[in-house]
N, C-alpha and C positions, 0 to 999 in steps of 0.2 A: 575480593580485590586481587588483581593479578599483577599489576605493574609495580611490584616492589619485590625485593629479594628475601625479606624476612617473614617467616610465618608468625601469625598472631593468634594466641589462644583466646577462648571466649572471655576469660577473666580480664583481658586487656582491652576488651571492647565495651565494658560496662559503663563507660563514661557517658554514653548516650541515653542511659536509663535514669529517670529521676529518682532521688532518694525516697520520695513518697508520692502517692498519686495526687496529692493536693498542693505540693510545693513546687513552684516553678523556679527554674534556675538556668543560667546560661550553659549550654552544652557544646561540646566539641565533637563533631562526627568522627567515629572511629569504626573501622571495618575489619572483619575477620580476614585472615589470610591463611590458606591451607599450605601445608608443605608440599613439595613436589613442583613440577613444571606444568604450567597451563599455557603452552605455546599456541599461537593462533592457528586454528583450523586443523590441528592434528591431535593425536591421542595424548592422554595424560602420561607423564613420565615421572615415576616415583613409586613409593610404597603404597599399594592400594589398601592394605590392612590399616596402615597409619592414617590414610585419608578417611577411611570409614569411621575410625575412632574420633578424629577431629570433627568430621561432619556431624556425627551423632551428638557430640558435646555442644556444638553450635546450635543444633536444632533444639536440644534440651534447654539451652540457655534462653532461646527465643520463647519457647513455651512457658518458661518460668517468668520471663519479663511480661508476657501477655497477661498471665494470671495475676501477678503481683502488682503491676503498675497500670492495669487497665488499658494496655496498648491495643491497637486494632486486632481483631481475631484473625484477620487474613494476612497479618505480618508474615513475610516469608524470607528465606535466605536466598540470595542470588549467588550462583556459582559462575564466576567469570574468570577467564573465558571458558564457558561450560560446553559449548557446542563441540561435537566430534570427540569428546572424552569418553569413548565407548567403554573402556576398561573399568571406569568407576561408576557407570550407570547402575549396575546391580547394588552397589553400596548406597547410592543415593536413593534408589527405590526402597531398600530395606529401611533406611532412616526415616523417610517421609511416611512410610507405612506404619512404622513403630510408633511415631509421635502424632500421626494423623495431621501431618503438616503439608504445606505447599513448598514449592521451590521454583526459582526463576532461572531459565537458561536463555541467554541471548543468542539468537540464531541468524542474525543478519549476515555475518561473515560467511557461514557455511552455505547460506542461500545464494549469495553472490557467486560463490564458486560453482554451485550447481547450474546457475545461469550460464556461466562461462563454459562449463562442460557441455551443456545443451547446445550452445552455439557451435562448438567444435564438432559435436555429433551430427548436427544438421548439415554440415558440409557447405560448399559454395561460399557465399558472402559471409555466413556465420563463422565458418572455419577460418576464412581470411582475417576476419576481425579478431578472433581469438589469438591468432598468430601475431597480429599487430599489437594487441594489448600486451602480450608477453614480451615482445621486442622492446616496447616502450618501458615496461616495468624493469626489464633487465638493464636498460640504458640508464634508468634513474633509480636503481636499486638502493644506493646509499641514502638518498634523501627519503625514499619511501620507507626504508627500514629503521631509520634513526629514531622516530618516535616510539617504536615498538621493540627497542633493543633488549628489554628485559623479558620479552615474551615470544621471542623467535630464536631458533637455532638453525641457521641456514649454512649449509656447506657450499661455498662458491663452486667447488669442483663438481658438484652434482647438478649445477644449472646448465642447461643447453646453451651453447654459444649463439649469438645473433645470426651467425652464418649458417647454423644448423636449422634455425627456425623455419625458413621457407620450404625446407625439404621434409619437415614433419608432416605426416599424414594424419587423418582423422583419428585413427586408433592410437597413434603415438602420443597425441596430446591428451585425449580424454582418459586414457588408461593411466598415464603418468599422474594426472591431476586428481582423479577420483580416489576418495579415501577408502581404499581396499587394501589392507595390509597383507592379505594373502596373495596379491598380484605382484609378481616380480617387477612389473613396470612402474609400480607406484613410486613416486618421487616426493619425499617429504619436504625437501628443500624447495622444489618448484611450487608445491602447494602453499607453503608459507609465504613465498615471495608474492604470488598472485593474490593471496588473502589480503596482504597489506597494500596491494597494488590497485585497489578499487578506485582510487583517485584518477587513474588513467582512464577508466571507463566513464567516470563521472564527468570528466572534461569533454568527452565526446558528445555529450548531450543527446539530442534527438537521433543522431546516427546510431548510437548504441541502443536506445530505447526502441527505435523502429525495427531493428533486427530482433530484439526480444519479442516484439509483437508478431513479427513475421514468422517466427519459429516457436510460437507459444506452445503448440502441442508437445513437442519433445522437451522443452524447458519445464513446462508445468509438470510433466510426468517425473522428471528428475527431482524437482523441488518437493513435490508431494511425497514421493517415496523416501527421500532423505529425511524430511521432517517427521513423517509419521512412523515409518518403519525403523529408523535408526536413532530417533530422538524421543518422540512422544511415547511410543510403545515400550521401549526399555525402561524409561524413567518412571512413567506413571502407571504402566500396566504390568511391568515386570517381565516382559518378553525379551527374548534374545534379539540383538540388533541384526 
């Protein structure tokens, strides 16, 4: 659970476990919350060692609940928002390997950003649409950001002005947006704004979808490389992102 400010230990989440495997009782859903910041579309901000400890305790608690209360064997922990949290993937891999457990990472947001990067890389109409989406997101940034206030940290001074957008070239957009912390062009504020700006593209309907289809090769390459090389491989195979 990410959209709250307080961390929750495994002991505070035991209310969803039955006191015995045969006794039914009304339960109140209660979810774990890790310490640190899980901002949308960017890396984890916090103490990685502390996260690893908390994650291991939660995995151990789930393993205990499965064994003691007959819960589904495939019960797994969901790390939310877990996409793009590259610095904690080694800790997650160590935890699920140790306990032979599964984990769930939601990757819809990071996939949407790779679509947008692909449109910018494609140039032409794709680049023009990427610029338009950013301009609309900037114009409506307050309403777009409001529901996600606890999981974004955007510096308004780091956002390109609307007047600057038409002059941005292909490289300026996709390098600022791509999650590569080694690249000086990477703009963490721009990435977070566009992460929560998916509604802008959704309102475009077929216009947006048609350009995705027209530029499928470059977009598919970006999405595949991001999901496999930067998410699946580090989390489940223990490889470097």
